[in-house]
C-alpha atoms as one frame of an Amber mdcrd trajectory, in Angstrom:
protein
   5.833  10.311  -7.022   5.502   7.807  -9.869   3.251   4.754  -9.888   3.326
   1.634 -12.044   0.632  -1.004 -11.766   0.631  -4.754 -12.372  -0.968  -7.965
 -11.102   0.764 -10.536  -8.917  -0.561 -13.421  -6.812  -4.132 -12.157  -7.057
  -3.223  -8.630  -5.973  -3.283  -5.402  -7.930   0.213  -4.121  -7.139   1.111
  -0.437  -7.116   4.869   0.082  -7.429   5.354   3.556  -5.992   8.551   5.569
  -6.443   9.751   8.744  -4.811   8.326  10.903  -2.046   4.679  11.012  -1.077
   4.871  14.357   0.630   2.483  16.784  -1.004  -1.258  17.099  -0.781  -1.337
  16.564  -4.542   0.419  13.182  -4.118  -2.037  11.982  -1.475  -5.039  13.122
  -3.522  -3.655  11.334  -6.592  -2.982   8.149  -4.619  -6.458   8.211  -3.065
  -8.042   8.666  -6.506  -6.155   5.606  -7.780  -7.375   3.566  -4.804 -10.923
   4.829  -5.250 -10.830   3.865  -8.940  -9.706   0.351  -8.017 -12.412   0.075
  -5.362 -15.021   1.270  -7.864 -13.911  -1.547 -10.197 -14.322  -4.053  -7.335
 -10.602  -4.699  -7.132 -10.462  -5.838  -3.532  -6.877  -7.053  -3.168  -4.315
  -4.277  -3.375  -0.592  -4.353  -2.626   1.640  -1.332  -2.180   5.250  -1.937
  -3.137   7.075   0.782  -1.190  10.642  -0.344  -1.909  11.390   2.879  -3.789
   9.429   5.289  -1.589  11.778   7.624   0.225   9.254   9.549   2.333   5.638
   9.284   3.540   3.794  12.228   5.044   0.672  12.135   7.214  -1.565  12.493
   4.143  -0.115   9.311   2.665  -0.592   7.487   5.968  -4.223   8.614   6.046
  -4.746   7.287   2.514  -3.284   3.914   3.520  -5.645   3.721   6.507  -8.630
   4.843   4.386  -7.850   2.163   1.797  -7.387  -0.545   4.436 -10.742   0.341
   6.013 -12.513   0.465   2.630 -11.118  -2.920   1.585 -11.931  -4.497   4.944
 -15.586  -3.456   4.539 -15.573  -5.229   1.148 -13.865  -8.363   2.551 -10.726
  -7.361   0.663  -7.161  -6.876   1.747  -4.407  -4.275   1.611  -0.797  -5.345
   2.036   2.510  -3.510   1.956   5.615  -4.942   0.316   9.290  -4.065   0.825
   9.226  -0.795   2.745  12.716   0.620   3.182  13.991   1.216   6.725  12.711
   4.805   6.958   9.250   3.924   5.653   9.137   0.772   7.809   9.950   2.808
  10.920   7.264   5.366  10.046   4.640   2.646   9.511   5.554   0.996  12.812
   5.613   4.233  14.824   2.055   5.090  13.773   0.901   1.475  14.182  -0.052
   0.662  10.602   1.822  -2.634  10.951  -0.862  -3.699  13.477  -3.677  -3.387
  10.926  -1.982  -3.923   7.539   0.155  -6.979   6.749   3.690  -5.905   5.841
   5.988  -8.158   3.843   9.461  -6.828   4.487  10.845  -8.354   1.289   9.431
  -9.224  -2.128  10.581 -12.806  -1.519   8.529 -13.037   1.688   5.441 -11.913
  -0.279   6.089 -14.372  -3.104   6.611 -17.289  -0.698   3.434 -16.730   1.345
   1.132 -19.605   0.429  -1.839 -18.318   2.468  -1.878 -14.715   1.320  -5.538
 -14.490   0.306
């Protein structure tokens, strides 16, 4: 798993690449989120276009981050999940609590994102 970070449309975007399938990956991802929360960064976007696999640990981190941001009146969104990741997110119901933009263009064109 590799992560690059940048800002876009008021969100701190994490471009994640590869598989998130080891405990070490989930712990690393959670520590990144916790660091952002500690800095009062309350709008976080996960670009999952290049993620090929999510395990239950990664799903738990996404839910933890969503809940933490909601308590701070912030927001977590997901951008561009591939078909496998999209299906996984929908099966476990994350799409009911976290806004998913199925393309980068959809994210960029949303005028009422925040």
